[in-house]
Legacy VTK file of the C-alpha trace (Angstrom):
# vtk DataFile Version 3.0
C-alpha trace
ASCII
DATASET POLYDATA
POINTS 218 float
-69.180 -11.476 -39.231
-67.147 -13.134 -42.134
-69.007 -13.065 -45.510
-68.673 -16.606 -45.654
-71.102 -17.210 -42.767
-74.728 -16.184 -42.531
-76.965 -15.374 -39.605
-79.902 -17.974 -38.626
-82.038 -17.511 -35.740
-84.026 -20.417 -34.193
-85.745 -21.475 -31.079
-87.032 -18.028 -30.051
-89.297 -16.908 -27.303
-91.890 -14.555 -28.514
-93.359 -12.023 -26.290
-96.370 -9.769 -27.408
-96.995 -6.364 -26.138
-100.003 -4.032 -26.860
-101.036 -0.673 -25.820
-104.717 -0.417 -24.676
-105.361 2.634 -22.650
-109.380 2.565 -23.162
-109.464 -0.479 -20.808
-107.822 1.591 -18.053
-110.605 3.264 -16.576
-113.351 0.548 -16.866
-111.283 -2.139 -15.272
-109.793 -0.033 -12.322
-113.249 0.660 -11.589
-114.097 -2.879 -11.604
-111.045 -4.025 -9.552
-111.411 -1.406 -6.897
-113.887 -3.420 -4.894
-111.960 -6.611 -5.406
-108.819 -4.940 -4.041
-110.631 -3.545 -1.284
-111.793 -6.969 -0.579
-108.342 -8.398 -0.695
-106.889 -5.663 1.490
-109.597 -6.475 3.963
-108.570 -10.492 4.001
-105.273 -9.086 4.520
-105.757 -7.373 7.775
-105.709 -10.020 10.401
-102.281 -11.355 8.565
-101.154 -7.964 8.843
-101.908 -7.299 12.634
-100.446 -10.537 13.599
-97.180 -9.949 11.961
-97.050 -6.387 13.536
-97.641 -8.177 17.001
-94.857 -10.701 16.369
-92.306 -7.997 14.836
-93.651 -5.491 17.790
-93.516 -2.710 14.931
-95.819 -1.087 12.520
-95.008 -1.794 9.398
-98.449 -1.679 7.531
-98.435 -3.653 4.430
-94.775 -3.714 3.491
-94.095 -6.450 1.136
-97.584 -7.892 1.190
-99.515 -8.257 -2.157
-103.129 -7.536 -2.021
-104.601 -10.639 -4.275
-108.183 -10.707 -5.477
-110.424 -13.939 -5.972
-110.789 -15.388 -9.603
-111.939 -12.633 -12.109
-112.816 -15.349 -14.728
-116.534 -15.254 -16.152
-117.498 -11.998 -13.759
-119.609 -9.814 -16.062
-117.537 -6.777 -15.637
-114.375 -8.608 -17.082
-115.992 -10.587 -19.912
-115.457 -8.313 -22.772
-111.740 -7.924 -21.933
-111.425 -11.674 -21.428
-113.422 -12.009 -25.026
-110.524 -9.854 -26.199
-107.664 -11.755 -24.765
-109.270 -14.588 -26.250
-109.203 -13.754 -29.863
-105.548 -12.209 -29.374
-104.707 -15.741 -28.061
-105.932 -17.603 -31.097
-103.676 -15.221 -33.206
-100.617 -15.776 -31.033
-100.927 -19.447 -31.188
-101.224 -19.408 -34.795
-98.322 -17.201 -35.258
-96.232 -19.356 -33.265
-97.366 -21.895 -35.940
-99.350 -24.239 -33.481
-102.495 -26.172 -34.941
-105.249 -26.003 -32.651
-108.006 -27.425 -35.029
-108.530 -30.031 -32.360
-108.219 -27.991 -29.374
-109.605 -24.832 -27.332
-108.708 -22.157 -24.841
-109.633 -22.133 -21.690
-108.948 -19.718 -18.970
-107.180 -21.136 -16.235
-106.532 -18.322 -13.655
-107.132 -14.681 -13.652
-106.700 -12.009 -10.988
-105.865 -8.534 -9.863
-103.121 -7.785 -7.764
-101.838 -4.612 -6.050
-98.687 -4.341 -4.360
-98.442 -3.255 -0.744
-98.770 1.087 -0.248
-95.816 0.916 2.109
-93.284 -0.809 -0.859
-91.532 -3.926 -0.980
-93.822 -5.894 -3.088
-92.219 -7.909 -5.620
-92.341 -11.700 -7.337
-89.643 -14.288 -7.397
-88.383 -15.892 -10.475
-91.292 -18.291 -11.459
-93.173 -19.860 -14.504
-96.797 -20.946 -14.659
-97.243 -24.729 -14.787
-99.940 -26.265 -16.748
-100.599 -23.448 -18.846
-99.668 -22.354 -22.479
-100.014 -18.335 -22.501
-99.518 -16.044 -19.491
-99.831 -12.473 -19.568
-100.240 -9.094 -17.692
-102.427 -5.958 -18.145
-101.114 -2.932 -16.136
-103.578 -0.595 -14.495
-101.495 1.407 -11.993
-97.840 1.982 -12.543
-95.000 4.384 -13.216
-91.493 4.677 -14.176
-91.219 4.665 -10.130
-92.836 1.505 -9.785
-92.204 -2.508 -10.090
-91.761 -3.746 -13.615
-91.639 -7.427 -15.050
-88.254 -9.099 -15.996
-88.149 -12.161 -18.282
-85.446 -14.731 -17.993
-83.991 -16.960 -20.944
-85.831 -20.304 -20.689
-82.887 -22.010 -22.216
-81.306 -24.419 -19.361
-78.506 -25.330 -21.830
-77.489 -22.125 -22.578
-77.639 -20.728 -19.067
-75.221 -23.317 -18.157
-72.344 -21.880 -20.329
-73.342 -17.997 -19.806
-70.489 -15.632 -20.927
-70.048 -12.246 -20.020
-71.817 -9.652 -22.297
-69.680 -6.521 -23.763
-72.729 -4.211 -23.098
-75.238 -5.341 -20.611
-77.730 -2.502 -21.062
-78.168 -3.852 -24.864
-80.363 -6.273 -25.900
-78.254 -9.046 -27.736
-78.501 -12.745 -28.455
-76.404 -13.046 -25.255
-78.863 -11.794 -22.862
-79.976 -13.945 -20.132
-82.787 -11.783 -19.005
-84.866 -8.706 -20.409
-87.231 -6.143 -18.489
-89.928 -4.006 -19.687
-90.791 -0.312 -18.566
-94.316 -0.254 -18.540
-97.467 2.221 -18.002
-101.027 1.638 -17.637
-102.532 0.117 -20.782
-99.654 -2.110 -21.530
-100.777 -5.678 -22.025
-98.049 -8.293 -22.390
-98.843 -11.576 -23.576
-96.147 -14.622 -23.403
-95.541 -18.354 -23.487
-96.132 -19.543 -19.696
-92.781 -21.600 -19.896
-90.999 -18.262 -19.787
-89.639 -17.633 -16.197
-90.605 -14.108 -15.130
-90.291 -12.068 -11.983
-91.244 -8.660 -10.745
-88.677 -6.102 -9.360
-88.961 -5.032 -5.922
-91.688 -1.924 -5.767
-90.342 1.248 -3.843
-93.661 2.101 -2.541
-93.784 5.432 -4.289
-96.739 5.138 -6.805
-99.557 2.548 -6.792
-98.897 -0.368 -8.388
-102.001 -2.763 -10.094
-102.047 -5.383 -12.641
-104.353 -8.361 -13.936
-102.806 -11.774 -14.321
-103.637 -13.985 -17.188
-103.235 -17.859 -17.604
-104.338 -19.683 -20.525
-104.480 -23.498 -21.010
-104.772 -24.832 -24.679
-106.703 -28.430 -23.964
-108.036 -31.083 -26.454
-111.766 -30.681 -27.227
-113.217 -33.711 -25.697
-112.028 -32.221 -22.228
-114.938 -30.252 -20.571
LINES 1 219
218 0 1 2 3 4 5 6 7 8 9 10 11 12 13 14 15 16 17 18 19 20 21 22 23 24 25 26 27 28 29 30 31 32 33 34 35 36 37 38 39 40 41 42 43 44 45 46 47 48 49 50 51 52 53 54 55 56 57 58 59 60 61 62 63 64 65 66 67 68 69 70 71 72 73 74 75 76 77 78 79 80 81 82 83 84 85 86 87 88 89 90 91 92 93 94 95 96 97 98 99 100 101 102 103 104 105 106 107 108 109 110 111 112 113 114 115 116 117 118 119 120 121 122 123 124 125 126 127 128 129 130 131 132 133 134 135 136 137 138 139 140 141 142 143 144 145 146 147 148 149 150 151 152 153 154 155 156 157 158 159 160 161 162 163 164 165 166 167 168 169 170 171 172 173 174 175 176 177 178 179 180 181 182 183 184 185 186 187 188 189 190 191 192 193 194 195 196 197 198 199 200 201 202 203 204 205 206 207 208 209 210 211 212 213 214 215 216 217
């Protein structure tokens, strides 16, 4: 770059990543019965689909989605930990939460179908401020998260990249290779998706959505 021009960067979108393997075993144990219940709830759907298709395809492409984890005793310690990290993250991002509080709006565990095909199309979580994933079962042969550039103005005039495999200011998406114990927290405005799972190894993760509200809201 020319010596008469200096570099400055603004409007960044942070992603916070931690490695917490100590949570994997106890949270998998807590999630096992919830995932089992989710699979049982999906049985009628899978049977009806096979009836219509006249072919046995098992749970291909069907995610097993638990009921809410919020305030369940088995997840309380984990959720308290996320609460503390969320306070630090909002502070790091420069927000003043003096007259606000952080509430859990959603949390569930999801396991992709054993027969593969599980994925999430690109999406955002509306009316929330911080989202995240904690990975319980995954490998280098499973699905993984992909994050998209949230700046619509930039995407409207996207240029070709010199090296698509390198992370530069020009990238319009990035992906993470994950392992059990990885925690990812990010602003909810970031569009994200999950790559199609090949059905080789189990893929299970916890979803987290937090909302900041005024103190006078119950």
